[in-house]
N, C-alpha and C positions, 0 to 999 in steps of 0.2 A: 052272501053265504059263509058262515064261520069255518075256519081251516080245520083240518083233522090231522091226526099223526100220519095217517096212510098217503094223504096227500102230499104232505111235507116230504115224506119219504120217497115218493116216487117222483118227486119234482126232479127234470132233467136240465141241464144246461143248455142255452141257446146261443146264436150268434151275438145276441145283446142281451145286458141284463135284463131282467123283468121282475115283477110284484106280484105276490100271493097275497091277497087281502084278506086280513081277518076283522075282527068288529072293533069297534071305538078307535080307529085310525091307527090299528096294530097292522103290519104287514111285512112279509118276509121278502128280502131282496135275494135272488138267485142270480150269480154273476156266470159269465160264459165258463169261467174255471172251476164250476162246482159249488163255490162257497154259499152260503145260505146265511143270511145276515138278518138279523131282527132290527126293524126300525119303526119309529114312530113321529110322523110329521104333525106340528102342532103350531100355533100361532102365540107370540107373547109380543106385546107392546107393539102391535101391529105389524111384526114381521115374522115370516114363515121359517119353523127351524126343523129340523130333524134331530132324534134323540136316538141314540143306539143302544140295545139291549144285550149285545152278543152274538156269539154265531151257535147254531144248531148244528148238532144235537147236545152240545155243551148246556146249551141254555134250553129247555124243553118247552114246549107250548105252553104248558101250565106256568112256568117260570116267566116266561116273557109277557103272558098276560098279567100276572101279578107285578109286575115291574110296570108295565103300561097302567095299571090302576094306581100304583102310587105315585108315578107321574101326574096323572091327570088329577089328582088329589093335591100336589103341589101347586100346579097351575091354578087351581080353583082357589087356594090359600093366597096367591099372588107371588109365587117363586117361580122363576125359571128352572125348569128340571136339569137344563146342561150345566148352569152355574153352579146348581147344586150338587150336581156330580162331581165337578171339577173341585169345588170346596171339599167334599168328603175324601177325594183323593190326597188333596194338599194336607188334610189333618192325619189322614193314614200315614204319610210320610214323616209328617212332624212326631207323631205318637211312636213311630219305629226309630227315629232319633233319640227320643227321651226314654232312654234305659233305666231300668231301676239302679244300677250303679251310677249313672251321672248324676240323676237325681240325690243318691244317697252321699257323692262325693260333694255335692254342692251343699246339702245340709249339714255336712261335717264342718265345712268351712264355717257354717252359720253359728253352729255351737261353739265351734273353737272361738270365734271371737267374742261370744257371749260370756268367755270366761270361764268354760269348763276345765276341769282340771286336767293336767296331761295323763295321769294315771287314767280317768274316765275315757278319754278320747284313745288311749291305746286300747282298753277293753273293747270299745264300741267298733275299732278297725278289726280287732281280732274277730268279732263275731261275724262283721261283715264279710272278711274274706272267705269265712266258710260258707256265705250265703251266695258270693257271686257266681261259682262255677255252675250253680242250678237256675239263678234267675237274674243274674248281673246283666245280662244281655238282653233280657226281654223287655221288651216296651213297657213301663210302667202300667198303664192303661189297660193293658192287655193280660196281665197277670191273674191267674185264677187263685182262688182260697185254696183247690189242692195243690198248687205248686208251692204254694208258701208251707203248707203243712208237710210237704215233702222234706223241704229244709228243715224243719223242727225235728221230724222222724230219724234223720241222719244223727242229731245229737242225742235223741233219744235213746237211739240203739246202742249208743256208747256208755249209757248211763249217767250222760250230762245234764239230767233233768233242770237244775239252775239254770245252766247255761242256755237250754232250750227256752225256759221262761223268759230269759232276759232277751233272746234272740227275737222272739214273739214281739217284745215290748219296742225294741229298735227298729223292727221291720214295720210296726204300727205308726211310731213316729216319723217315720219316713213317706209313708203313704199320706200320713196327716199334713205333712208338709207340702205332698204332692199336690192335694185336695186345694190348700190354701193357696198354691202358686198357679192352680189351673190346669196341671198335668196329670190329675187323676181325679176319678168320680168319686171312690169312696175308698175307705179303710178295709180292703179285705181281710188285714191281719184279726182285726176285732171280732171276726166271726170265729176265731179260733179261741176264743177265751173258753176254758174248760176241756178242749179237746187235747191237750197234752197232760202227760203226768205231772202231778203237783209233788214238787221236791218237800222232802221233811225238813221242818224249821231246824236250821242248824245253830246248835247252843255251844258256845264255845267254853272250852274246859276252865274251870276257875277254882283257885281256894277260896272259899267263903266262910271260914272259922276264925276266930281268933288265934287259935294254936298254930294253925296251917298259916296265917299271915305273917305270924311271928317268924316261924321256921323260914320263910322266903324272904322275909327281909334280911335275917341273920345270913340267909346263903348269899344273896346280892352283896352284904357288905365283905364278905369272905371272898368272892368270887375272882377269879384270875381272867386274864383274855387282855383283848385291847383297850388301851384305856378310854377311847370314845364310846365304845361299847358298854364299858362299866359304866360311865356317866350316865349314859341314857337308860342303863338298867334302874340305877339310883334315883332317877328323876320320874321314871314311868308309874310308879304306884302312887306318887304324890299328888301328880295332875290327872291321872287317870283319863288321859285324851285318847283318841283312837290312834292305834300304831302309825298310820299313815301321817297323821297331823303332827305326830311326835317327831318322826324321822324327817319331816320337811319343815320343821320349825326353822324360822331365819331370825338372826339377831336384830334385824330392823323390827320387828313386831314385839320385843321387849321394851316395856316402859319400867325401868329400874326404879325410877323416883317414886312411881306411883304404885310399883309393884302389881302389874298387870301384863300378861302376855294376850295379846289380841291377833286372833286367827282370822284372816281374811276368808269371805263367802267361798272362794274359788277352792280353797282348800279343804273345806267342809262338806261331809257327806248330805248335809240338808241343804248345802247352799246358802247359810244364814251366817253372818258374822258371829265369832263366838270369843268369848273373853274368859281368861283363867286368872283368879286371884293368886299371887304368887305367896307362897308361906315362906319364912325364914328359912326354912331348910333348903327350898327351891332356890331361893336366892344366892345361897351359900354354895349349891352345886354349881350353880351358872357363873358364879364368879371364880370358882376353881377351875372351870371348863374354858372359860375364855382367853385365858394366854394360849390354849392349846388350838382353838379353831376360832378364836373372835377375828382372824384376819381376812376370813372368808365369809361369804354370804349366810351357810347353812351352820346349824347350831351342831348338827351331828351329821357331819357330810361322810362321804364314801372313804374306804380307806387309801384308793388309789389317785382319787382326784377331790379337789375343794370345790368344784364346780357342782358336783351332784351330790343328792344327799345320800345317806347310807341306805344298803339295800333294805328290802321290806322282810327280808327274812334274818337279819342280823339279831334282834332281840329274842326270835323264835330259837334259833341256833344256839344262842347262849344259855337259854333255858333249857335245851336238851344237854348242853354240857356240864350244868349244873345237877343233872339228874333228874329233871323234871319231863316226863313222858307226855306225849301230846294229849293223851286221856286226863292227865292231872292239871296241867297249866299251859295258857296260851298267851301270846301278848296281850290280844284282846282280853283276857281273863281280869286283867287288872281291874276293868271297868266294874265287870260284874263283883268282884273282892269289894271295892269301894261303895258300890250300891247296896249291897246286902249290909255290909257291916254299918256303914251310915244310916240305914234304914232301920236296922235292929237297936241302935243306940236309944231312938226315941226322943231325941230332943230336936231332930231337925225336919223342918217342912218337907215332906215327900216332893212337893212341887221344887224346892229349891233345889233338892238332889237332882232330881228329872233335869231341871235347867242347866244345871253344871255339868250333866252328863251329854248335853246338847242333844238331848231330844226333845224336838220342838213340836208346839202346837201347829196343826194345819191351818188354822184360821189366823192370819197376818194381825189383825188388831189386838187379838188376845194373846198372840206371841211377844209382840211389842210391849204390853203390859206387863207380862210376866217376868220379861228379861229385866225391868227394871224394878220390879216389886221384890224381888229376892235378891237383889245385889247384896246388900249389907250383911245378910245372914250368910251369904255363900263365902263371902270374905273369911267371916268367923269361922264359919265350917271347913274351909281348907286348910287355915292355921291350925284348928283342932284335930283334924284328919290328920296333918304332918307330924303333931305331937303325939297322937294314939300311935301311928306306926312306928315313931322311935322309941316309945314306951314298950310297944310289942318286940321290936328289936332286942332292947335291952334287959327284957324280962322284969321290968319295973311294974308298979302298979298302973291302971290304966285311970287318967284322971278324967273327969267331966265337966265341964264347965258348969258355973254358978248362977246362969242367968236364967234357969229354970225350962222347963218345958215351953217350946215355941208352936207346937201344934197339937191339937186335941183331935183325935178321930172322932166323926160325927158318930150318935148312937152309943 
């Protein structure tokens, strides 16, 4: 006869332990001390074994029957329920030890060994330091999507929408690493695409007319300040690389015989090596600068030590001292100035300009093809660009090369 809740409640302790039997091998063991324990006897590989389901009333009659049915299903499939229970306990202990922070720190070591730039690693660590208080000690495999959303909401609440977007991306990559290494079932951060505020596209302030370009070239020529800063300012418009790529330039990257600056992949935003043809003007700047900083690794070292590159704000501060507000011009704005004016000349293939800006194709084969296809044109374009800037600065007539239009727009 099946057990009832009333019969279980009314069961009183006796001098010896006894059993109240339910259906399908489930029974309640009542001890002399008054404890009531759910048990099930079963046979596995010829041996009689006992499986425990917990204590009444913490485990109700309905719960005990449900656990019994699951155990019987395991036996039917050829598994020992006791062994499965122990395995589940071990897995739970392992999962508890595998926290989000421990996996994140392991992933950081991995990407550092892959050659990620120090500045990239610093940004990732900065983001993770904000995530750790909320989910750092949580088992990776137990984190729910709402917990990750709470981390992102903290950043959103302060208006740092771009940081929230990057945080979701970093957390997603850690979960994917956890999946790949067998410590997470899925990437819960992937479910949050579209859940946070999309930051407005940031456009760097730039001067994009010949008149404005001429004025800033003259201002650079006349600017005062630290000698290294002046050299960096003079070189920036000619090479129009990203500010971080310029300030971290090393003398070992320059081939003066071939007039090429080879920037390694780990310093590039797109993680792809980049070459900059050096015009006569840039070579002259570097020749003047070498006696000042050539004894150290960096072309533009920090003011207080030769072992580190100049600060990321050095060029920006110099522009402000020259009278350019942040709404007028930024260190990054020299790239937009070059892109705009080179395209307006109408004599350069837009793809060659894009290659020189290091705007890379996602397709690896096309990217490799494009890098070689436009090299000769890029060499000519960079010399012409330096000549163009000199003429703007000096107020002379802007000369154009005589080799004709190299690119005709379709249509």
